[in-house]
C-alpha positions as CSV (number, residue, x, y, z in Angstrom):
1,M,0.0,0.0,0.0
2,K,2.8,2.4,0.8
3,K,4.4,1.8,-2.6
4,I,1.1,2.9,-4.3
5,V,0.9,6.1,-2.3
6,I,4.5,7.0,-3.3
7,L,3.7,6.4,-7.0
8,V,0.6,8.6,-6.7
9,L,2.6,11.4,-5.1
10,A,5.2,11.1,-7.8
11,T,2.5,11.5,-10.4
12,F,1.5,14.8,-8.9
13,A,4.9,16.2,-8.2
14,M,5.8,18.8,-10.7
15,P,9.4,19.3,-12.0
16,A,11.0,22.7,-12.0
17,L,9.3,25.1,-14.4
18,G,11.0,26.3,-17.5
19,D,11.3,29.7,-19.0
20,A,8.1,29.5,-21.0
21,L,6.0,31.1,-18.3
22,N,6.4,34.9,-18.3
23,A,7.5,36.8,-15.2
24,E,4.0,37.5,-14.0
25,E,2.9,33.9,-14.4
26,Q,5.9,32.8,-12.5
27,R,5.0,35.2,-9.7
28,M,1.5,33.7,-9.5
29,V,2.9,30.2,-9.4
30,E,5.2,31.2,-6.5
31,W,2.4,33.0,-4.7
32,I,0.1,30.0,-5.0
33,D,2.8,27.6,-3.6
34,T,3.2,29.8,-0.5
35,H,-0.5,30.1,0.1
36,T,-1.6,26.5,-0.4
37,D,-2.1,26.1,3.4
38,D,-4.5,29.1,3.4
39,A,-6.5,27.5,0.6
40,L,-6.7,24.3,2.5
41,A,-7.9,26.1,5.6
42,L,-10.7,27.7,3.6
43,L,-11.6,24.2,2.3
44,K,-11.8,22.8,5.8
45,E,-13.9,25.7,6.9
46,T,-16.5,25.0,4.2
47,V,-16.5,21.2,4.4
48,D,-17.1,21.5,8.2
49,I,-20.5,23.1,7.4
50,P,-23.0,20.5,6.3
51,S,-24.8,21.9,3.2
52,G,-26.9,19.3,1.5
53,T,-29.2,20.9,-1.0
54,L,-32.3,20.7,1.2
55,N,-30.3,21.9,4.3
56,L,-31.1,25.5,3.5
57,Q,-29.5,27.0,6.5
58,G,-26.3,25.0,5.8
59,V,-26.2,26.2,2.2
60,R,-26.6,29.8,3.3
61,E,-23.8,29.4,5.9
62,V,-21.4,28.2,3.3
63,G,-22.6,31.1,1.2
64,V,-21.7,33.5,4.0
65,V,-18.1,32.2,4.0
66,M,-17.7,32.5,0.2
67,Q,-19.3,35.9,0.2
68,R,-16.7,37.0,2.7
69,E,-14.0,35.9,0.3
70,L,-15.6,37.6,-2.7
71,D,-16.1,40.8,-0.8
72,A,-12.4,40.8,0.2
73,L,-11.5,40.5,-3.5
74,G,-13.5,43.6,-4.2
75,L,-16.4,42.0,-6.0
76,E,-19.9,43.3,-5.6
77,T,-21.8,40.4,-4.0
78,E,-25.5,39.5,-4.0
79,W,-27.5,36.7,-2.4
80,I,-30.3,35.8,-4.8
81,E,-33.3,34.3,-3.0
82,M,-35.5,31.7,-4.6
83,P,-39.3,31.6,-4.1
84,E,-40.3,30.1,-0.8
85,E,-42.3,27.4,-2.4
86,M,-39.2,26.2,-4.3
87,K,-37.6,25.1,-1.0
88,R,-34.1,26.1,-2.1
89,A,-31.6,28.3,-0.3
90,G,-30.7,30.6,-3.2
91,H,-27.5,31.6,-5.0
92,L,-24.4,33.7,-4.3
93,F,-23.2,35.9,-7.2
94,G,-20.2,38.2,-7.2
95,R,-19.5,40.7,-10.0
96,K,-16.9,43.2,-11.1
97,S,-16.6,45.4,-14.2
98,G,-13.7,45.7,-16.5
99,S,-12.8,46.1,-20.2
100,G,-11.4,42.7,-21.1
101,K,-12.8,39.3,-22.0
102,K,-15.9,38.7,-19.9
103,I,-15.5,35.6,-17.7
104,L,-18.0,33.6,-15.8
105,M,-16.7,31.2,-13.1
106,I,-19.2,28.6,-11.8
107,G,-19.3,26.7,-8.5
108,H,-22.0,25.4,-6.2
109,L,-22.4,25.6,-2.4
110,D,-24.6,22.5,-1.9
111,T,-23.6,18.9,-1.6
112,V,-25.4,15.7,-2.3
113,F,-25.3,14.7,1.4
114,E,-28.4,15.7,3.4
115,I,-28.9,15.9,7.2
116,E,-30.1,12.4,7.4
117,D,-26.8,11.2,5.9
118,G,-25.0,12.4,8.9
119,A,-22.0,14.8,8.9
120,R,-18.5,13.9,7.8
121,P,-16.2,16.8,8.8
122,Y,-12.9,17.6,7.1
123,E,-10.0,15.3,7.9
124,S,-6.6,15.1,6.2
125,D,-3.7,12.7,6.4
126,G,-1.4,15.1,4.6
127,E,-1.9,13.5,1.2
128,V,-5.7,13.4,0.8
129,A,-8.6,15.3,2.4
130,R,-11.9,13.7,3.1
131,G,-15.3,15.0,4.1
132,H,-18.8,15.6,2.7
133,G,-18.5,17.8,-0.3
134,V,-14.7,18.1,-0.3
135,Y,-14.4,16.8,-3.9
136,D,-17.8,17.8,-5.2
137,M,-17.4,20.6,-5.1
138,K,-16.0,22.6,-2.2
139,A,-12.5,22.2,-3.5
140,G,-13.5,23.9,-6.7
141,N,-15.1,26.7,-4.8
142,V,-11.8,27.4,-3.1
143,I,-9.9,27.1,-6.3
144,I,-12.0,29.9,-7.8
145,I,-11.1,32.2,-4.8
146,Y,-7.4,31.5,-4.9
147,A,-7.0,31.8,-8.6
148,L,-8.5,35.3,-8.3
149,L,-6.3,36.1,-5.4
150,A,-3.2,35.1,-7.5
151,L,-4.4,37.4,-10.3
152,Q,-4.9,40.1,-7.7
153,E,-1.4,39.6,-6.4
154,I,0.1,40.6,-9.8
155,G,-2.4,43.4,-10.4
156,A,-4.1,41.5,-13.3
157,L,-7.6,41.2,-11.7
158,D,-8.4,44.9,-11.9
159,D,-9.4,45.1,-15.5
160,I,-11.1,41.6,-15.9
161,P,-14.9,41.8,-16.1
162,L,-16.0,38.9,-14.0
163,V,-19.0,37.1,-12.6
164,V,-18.6,34.3,-10.0
165,A,-21.7,32.2,-9.6
166,Y,-22.1,29.9,-6.7
167,T,-25.4,28.1,-7.1
168,G,-27.1,26.7,-4.0
169,D,-28.9,23.7,-5.6
170,E,-26.8,22.1,-8.2
171,E,-27.2,18.6,-6.8
172,K,-31.0,18.8,-6.8
173,S,-32.0,21.9,-8.7
174,G,-35.2,23.8,-7.9
175,R,-38.0,23.6,-10.4
176,P,-38.8,25.2,-12.7
177,S,-35.3,25.7,-14.0
178,S,-36.6,28.9,-15.7
179,V,-36.6,30.4,-12.2
180,S,-33.8,28.6,-10.5
181,R,-31.3,29.1,-13.3
182,K,-32.5,32.5,-14.6
183,D,-29.6,34.5,-13.1
184,L,-27.0,31.9,-14.3
185,I,-28.4,31.9,-17.8
186,E,-28.3,35.7,-17.9
187,A,-24.7,35.6,-16.7
188,G,-23.9,33.1,-19.5
189,K,-25.5,35.5,-22.1
190,W,-23.3,38.3,-20.8
191,A,-20.0,36.2,-20.7
192,D,-17.5,35.5,-23.4
193,I,-16.0,32.5,-21.5
194,A,-17.6,30.2,-18.9
195,L,-15.4,28.1,-16.7
196,G,-16.8,25.3,-14.5
197,F,-14.9,24.3,-11.4
198,E,-16.4,20.9,-10.6
199,E,-13.8,18.1,-10.1
200,A,-11.0,17.6,-12.6
201,M,-10.7,14.2,-14.4
202,Y,-7.5,12.3,-14.0
203,F,-7.0,8.7,-15.1
204,D,-4.7,6.6,-17.2
205,D,-1.9,8.8,-16.0
206,T,-3.5,11.7,-17.9
207,D,-5.3,15.0,-17.1
208,W,-8.5,15.4,-19.1
209,A,-10.2,18.6,-20.2
210,T,-14.0,18.7,-20.3
211,V,-15.3,20.4,-23.4
212,A,-18.7,18.7,-23.5
213,R,-21.2,17.4,-21.0
214,R,-24.4,15.5,-21.7
215,S,-27.9,16.6,-20.9
216,S,-29.9,15.2,-18.0
217,S,-33.6,15.1,-18.3
218,R,-36.5,12.9,-17.0
219,W,-39.3,10.8,-18.3
220,V,-42.3,9.2,-16.7
221,L,-44.0,6.2,-18.3
222,T,-47.6,5.4,-17.2
223,V,-49.1,2.2,-18.4
224,E,-52.7,1.1,-17.8
225,G,-54.3,-2.3,-18.3
226,K,-57.6,-4.0,-17.6
227,Q,-57.9,-5.3,-14.1
228,S,-59.3,-8.8,-13.9
229,H,-58.9,-12.3,-12.4
230,S,-55.5,-13.6,-13.4
231,S,-57.0,-16.7,-15.0
232,D,-58.2,-14.4,-17.8
233,I,-54.9,-12.8,-18.7
234,F,-54.1,-12.8,-22.4
235,S,-57.7,-13.5,-23.3
236,E,-59.4,-11.5,-26.0
237,T,-61.5,-9.6,-23.3
238,V,-58.7,-8.9,-20.8
239,G,-55.4,-8.7,-22.7
240,A,-51.9,-8.4,-21.4
241,G,-52.2,-6.3,-18.3
242,A,-50.2,-3.3,-17.4
243,I,-47.0,-5.0,-16.3
244,F,-46.5,-7.1,-19.4
245,E,-47.1,-3.9,-21.5
246,A,-44.6,-2.0,-19.4
247,A,-42.1,-4.8,-19.9
248,R,-42.6,-4.7,-23.7
249,I,-42.0,-1.0,-23.8
250,L,-38.8,-1.2,-21.7
251,D,-37.5,-4.1,-23.7
252,A,-38.1,-2.1,-26.9
253,F,-36.4,0.9,-25.5
254,Y,-33.3,-1.3,-24.9
255,N,-33.4,-3.0,-28.3
256,E,-34.7,-0.2,-30.6
257,V,-33.7,3.1,-29.1
258,R,-30.4,2.3,-27.5
259,G,-27.2,2.5,-29.6
260,E,-26.3,6.0,-30.6
261,P,-23.0,7.3,-29.2
262,H,-23.4,9.3,-26.0
263,L,-27.2,8.4,-25.8
264,T,-28.1,6.7,-22.5
265,F,-31.4,6.3,-20.7
266,N,-32.2,4.7,-17.4
267,A,-35.3,3.3,-15.7
268,G,-34.7,4.4,-12.1
269,T,-37.9,3.2,-10.4
270,I,-40.9,1.0,-11.3
271,Q,-44.2,0.6,-9.5
272,G,-46.8,-1.8,-10.7
273,G,-50.0,-3.5,-9.5
274,T,-53.7,-2.8,-9.0
275,E,-53.0,0.3,-6.9
276,V,-50.0,2.6,-7.5
277,D,-49.2,5.8,-5.7
278,Y,-45.9,7.5,-6.9
279,D,-44.5,10.9,-6.3
280,P,-41.8,11.8,-8.9
281,Q,-40.6,14.7,-6.9
282,Q,-39.6,12.5,-4.0
283,N,-38.8,9.4,-6.0
284,R,-41.0,7.5,-3.7
285,G,-44.2,5.4,-4.0
286,S,-46.3,2.5,-2.8
287,T,-47.8,-0.4,-4.6
288,F,-50.5,-3.0,-3.9
289,G,-51.4,-6.0,-6.0
290,K,-52.0,-9.7,-5.9
291,T,-50.7,-12.6,-7.9
292,N,-54.2,-13.6,-8.9
293,V,-55.2,-10.2,-10.2
294,V,-54.2,-8.8,-13.6
295,P,-52.4,-5.5,-12.8
296,R,-54.1,-2.3,-13.6
297,K,-51.3,0.3,-13.6
298,V,-47.5,0.7,-13.8
299,V,-45.4,3.9,-13.4
300,V,-41.8,3.9,-14.5
301,H,-39.6,6.9,-13.7
302,G,-36.4,7.3,-15.7
303,G,-33.7,9.7,-17.0
304,I,-32.1,10.3,-20.3
305,R,-28.7,11.8,-21.3
306,T,-27.7,13.2,-24.7
307,I,-24.8,15.1,-26.3
308,S,-27.1,17.5,-28.2
309,Q,-30.6,18.9,-28.3
310,D,-31.1,17.2,-31.7
311,Q,-30.1,13.8,-30.2
312,L,-32.5,14.4,-27.3
313,D,-35.4,15.2,-29.7
314,R,-34.7,12.1,-31.8
315,A,-34.5,9.8,-28.8
316,R,-37.8,11.2,-27.4
317,A,-39.5,10.7,-30.7
318,A,-38.3,7.1,-30.9
319,M,-39.5,6.4,-27.3
320,Q,-42.9,7.9,-28.1
321,A,-43.1,5.6,-31.2
322,V,-42.5,2.5,-29.0
323,V,-45.0,3.6,-26.4
324,A,-47.7,3.9,-29.0
325,Q,-47.6,0.3,-30.1
326,N,-49.8,-1.0,-27.3
327,H,-50.7,-4.6,-26.5
328,P,-54.4,-5.5,-26.4
329,H,-56.5,-3.8,-23.8
330,T,-53.6,-1.6,-22.6
331,S,-52.7,2.0,-23.0
332,A,-49.5,3.9,-22.3
333,R,-48.2,7.5,-22.3
334,I,-44.7,8.9,-21.7
335,E,-44.1,12.4,-20.4
336,F,-40.8,14.2,-20.6
337,A,-39.5,16.9,-18.4
338,D,-36.5,19.1,-19.3
339,G,-33.6,19.2,-16.9
340,Y,-29.9,20.1,-17.6
341,P,-29.4,20.9,-21.3
342,P,-26.4,19.4,-23.2
343,M,-23.0,21.2,-23.3
344,S,-22.1,20.3,-26.9
345,P,-18.4,20.3,-28.0
346,T,-17.8,23.5,-30.0
347,D,-14.7,25.0,-31.7
348,G,-14.6,27.6,-29.0
349,N,-14.6,25.0,-26.2
350,I,-11.9,23.0,-28.0
351,A,-9.8,26.2,-28.3
352,L,-10.0,26.6,-24.5
353,Q,-9.0,23.0,-24.0
354,Q,-5.9,23.5,-26.2
355,E,-5.0,26.6,-24.2
356,L,-5.4,24.8,-20.9
357,S,-3.4,21.8,-22.3
358,A,-0.5,24.1,-23.2
359,I,-0.5,25.5,-19.6
360,N,-0.6,22.0,-18.2
361,V,2.5,21.2,-20.1
362,L,4.3,24.3,-18.9
363,L,3.5,23.2,-15.4
364,G,5.4,20.0,-16.0
365,R,2.5,17.7,-16.8
366,K,1.2,16.0,-20.0
367,P,-1.1,17.5,-22.6
368,M,-4.8,17.4,-21.7
369,P,-6.9,15.7,-24.3
370,A,-10.7,16.3,-24.5
371,L,-12.6,13.9,-22.2
372,D,-15.2,11.6,-23.7
373,P,-18.5,13.2,-22.5
374,S,-19.9,9.8,-21.6
375,R,-17.5,9.9,-18.7
376,R,-19.3,12.6,-16.7
377,G,-22.7,13.8,-15.8
378,A,-24.5,17.1,-16.3
379,A,-23.7,20.3,-14.5
380,D,-24.7,24.0,-14.2
381,I,-22.3,25.0,-16.9
382,S,-24.6,23.3,-19.4
383,Y,-27.1,26.1,-18.9
384,V,-24.6,28.7,-20.2
385,A,-22.7,26.7,-22.8
386,P,-25.1,27.7,-25.6
387,H,-24.2,31.3,-25.0
388,A,-20.5,31.3,-24.3
389,D,-17.3,29.3,-25.0
390,A,-17.1,26.9,-22.1
391,L,-14.7,24.6,-20.3
392,A,-15.5,22.5,-17.3
393,G,-13.6,20.2,-14.9
394,L,-11.3,22.9,-13.4
395,G,-11.6,21.6,-9.9
396,G,-9.4,19.3,-7.7
397,I,-8.4,15.8,-8.5
398,G,-9.9,13.1,-6.3
399,G,-12.6,10.5,-6.2
400,G,-15.6,8.9,-4.5
401,G,-18.0,11.7,-5.5
402,H,-21.5,11.2,-4.1
403,T,-20.3,8.6,-1.7
404,P,-19.3,8.9,2.0
405,D,-15.7,8.2,0.9
406,E,-15.2,11.2,-1.4
407,Y,-11.7,12.7,-1.2
408,V,-9.5,15.2,-2.9
409,R,-5.7,14.9,-3.4
410,L,-4.1,17.8,-1.7
411,L,-1.3,18.3,-4.2
412,S,-4.0,18.8,-6.9
413,M,-5.2,22.0,-5.2
414,P,-2.2,24.2,-6.1
415,L,-2.1,22.6,-9.5
416,A,-5.7,23.5,-10.2
417,I,-5.3,27.0,-8.9
418,K,-2.3,27.6,-11.1
419,R,-4.0,26.2,-14.2
420,A,-7.1,28.5,-13.6
421,A,-5.1,31.6,-12.8
422,I,-2.8,31.3,-15.8
423,L,-5.7,30.5,-18.1
424,I,-7.6,33.6,-17.1
425,Y,-4.4,35.7,-17.2
426,R,-3.8,34.5,-20.8
427,L,-7.4,35.1,-21.9
428,R,-7.1,38.6,-20.5
429,Q,-3.9,39.1,-22.5
430,E,-5.6,37.8,-25.7
431,R,-8.3,40.4,-25.4
432,A,-5.7,43.1,-24.8
433,A,-3.9,42.1,-28.0
434,D,-7.2,42.2,-29.9
């Protein structure tokens, strides 16, 4: 076990930097190295505040900490409340004006762990840090702050027009999204560049850049059959019953709709019997039925992920066609609800990836290829990607996201801060050259 740890540490150790970084970039690198402990102290402070999406007070408390940091950077901060009936804490935005390339930096204050999951405070063995939300995504929130502090240290922050958006409900976003994501979308329309600071991807001894993320939306299939004594099932007067019809539909989804690259769909819950009560908002339900009764109703709740809106439209149409081919004496309907839109790969996104890859090499690491979008889920950056060039995955390196064992590698924190600070510095320089 000790040998593995040594190999991992060697992977993250960076050789001495060459002359390709200019003097100001070198100054930022040196400043970040001397302030890593401060960044980790901020990470501990926020991880020690439980902030599951539905723990509104906890989300707001993390927001107070991050607002303090944004205020100290000179940003104009605002806590954006959500309607009371939405049962979400709200969002923290920080803004500053400038004349350069307009940059939106995206984080989120909430975690997937709710009060009933218990609290796992920050703990560190000097190599990794653990705790609820440490990886997804309180490390990324801290990286945003310290990248801006590094830019401030060399006087480069002053002329950068900037919005920092910390949403309070990324893990379980409030509905409708037209309300909960209104301010984020407006910021995306304002921005030239959107940068997402959820966890970085590292595997196969390679750093990966996220230029695309798939959509995440929902569907509910409701199937009805003719309730009767089970001895009459398949008869001309009774037919197949709701469960057999639901099975036909799901099997056809698998065999006829599945197959396109980046298209996946999942049936997450299924309830079937003579009586079905299901709440899609809570993902909970109850069912009653008997083996000697032909079932009357089935409800299936699922999700779908696509790389583009066109792929989503085609998949929905194909699912609708399957649903319409009903077995005798059954009926079915499928309803779709929009969620996270896709972040499609674009030339602008790829240009950002290439810029980040070049920086990664200058920091002593390998080039960063574009990640297969099937390797990650949806995120808030998808809401703004239609309006601005976008790059995601700028957070810390770790693992165990959405599990009690999530962790972040401590040596990845200064690396991520450096990459973000130098990227923004160079984007600022490009606009100055224009």
